[in-house]
C-alpha positions in Angstrom: 0.0 0.1 0.3 1.2 3.5 -0.7 2.7 4.9 2.3 0.9 8.3 1.8 -2.5 6.5 1.9 -1.3 4.6 5.2 0.0 8.0 6.9 -3.4 9.4 5.9 -5.2 6.2 7.3 -3.1 6.8 11.1 -3.9 10.4 10.9 -7.4 10.6 9.4 -6.4 12.8 6.5 -7.1 12.0 2.7 -4.0 11.5 0.6 -4.5 15.2 -1.0 -4.7 16.9 2.3 -1.9 15.2 3.5 0.3 16.1 0.4 -0.7 19.8 0.5 -0.1 20.0 3.9 3.3 18.6 3.4 4.0 20.7 0.8 3.2 24.1 2.8 5.8 22.3 5.7 8.3 21.8 3.5 7.9 25.3 1.6 8.0 27.2 4.9 10.9 25.1 6.2 13.2 26.3 3.1 11.7 30.0 3.4 13.0 29.8 7.2 16.2 28.0 6.2 17.2 30.6 3.3 16.3 33.5 6.1 18.2 32.0 8.3 21.3 32.1 5.7 20.8 35.5 4.9 20.7 36.3 8.6 24.3 34.6 8.8 25.2 37.2 6.2 23.9 40.3 7.3 26.0 39.0 10.6 28.8 38.1 9.0 29.2 41.6 7.1 27.3 43.5 9.6 25.1 45.0 6.9 21.2 45.3 7.0 20.8 44.4 3.4 22.5 43.4 0.3 22.7 46.5 -1.3 24.7 47.6 1.8 27.1 44.7 1.1 27.3 45.7 -2.3 28.2 49.2 -1.7 30.8 48.2 1.1 32.3 46.1 -1.4 32.4 48.7 -4.2 33.9 51.1 -1.6 36.5 48.6 -0.9 35.5 48.7 2.8 34.7 44.7 2.5 37.4 42.6 0.9 35.6 41.7 -2.2 36.7 37.5 -2.1 34.5 35.8 -0.9 32.1 39.0 -0.3 31.3 39.0 -4.0 30.2 35.1 -3.9 28.2 36.2 -0.7 26.2 38.6 -2.6 25.4 36.4 -5.0 24.2 34.0 -2.7 22.3 36.6 -1.1 20.4 37.9 -4.0 19.7 34.4 -5.0 18.5 33.3 -1.5 16.2 36.1 -1.9 14.7 35.5 -5.3 14.2 31.9 -3.9 12.1 32.9 -1.0 10.0 35.3 -3.4 9.4 31.8 -5.8 8.3 30.2 -2.7 6.4 32.7 -1.5 4.5 32.7 -4.4 4.0 28.9 -4.5 2.4 29.6 -1.1 -0.1 32.0 -2.6 -1.3 29.1 -4.9 -1.3 26.1 -2.1 -3.1 28.4 0.5 
């Protein structure tokens, strides 16, 4: 028997609802993890946003390596969060 069906029977939820709740939990967790990664970068460089990091790299207040890579990671994490939030709107 399908594990999802079995679990649904145990917790008394239809398969579709269980899958939807699982997707919701997964997306919310991914958002939290990405936000934690951004918080780590914020702390590492003592900046409030990626634009401030960019400006401090450009003015050479911060060494460009690995700060440029971290800036790109930060930018990608924000895009990832935005994409996930869009998916949340569809699921909810």
